[in-house]
Residue, then its C-alpha position, 0 to 999 in steps of 0.5 A: m045821130k045814128e051809129l053804123k057798125f061794120k065788120t072790117n079787115i082793119n086789124c092793126g094800128s098801121c091799118v087804122a092810121k091808113v083808113g083814118p084820113a079817109l074817115e076824118t075827111a069824109e063829110g058827115v062822119c062825126e066820130w069813128t072808132v075801130d076795135t082791132s082787138s075784137r074778132d070782127k075788127v068792128l068799125i063804128i061810125k057816128t053820123e047824121q046823114l051817111t049811109d052804109s054804102d057811103i061808109i063802105a065806099t070810103v073804107a074801100k078807097a082807103g084799101f080796106n073791106a067793110e060789111v054791115l054788122q046786123 
């Protein structure tokens, strides 16, 4: 399993509630968390098959931005 990290604009509990259903129904997402207290609002995705682009597209459909953290 790989862990993907993204800088996002998911900055509060309401935002997490909005993006949650998109991530929970995305096939291939095993686990996810967002650290809304960090400066970069880091989204961590655990997956075996999804790519960075897949996650960025899923987050965008929920109305948020994500960019890969190196």
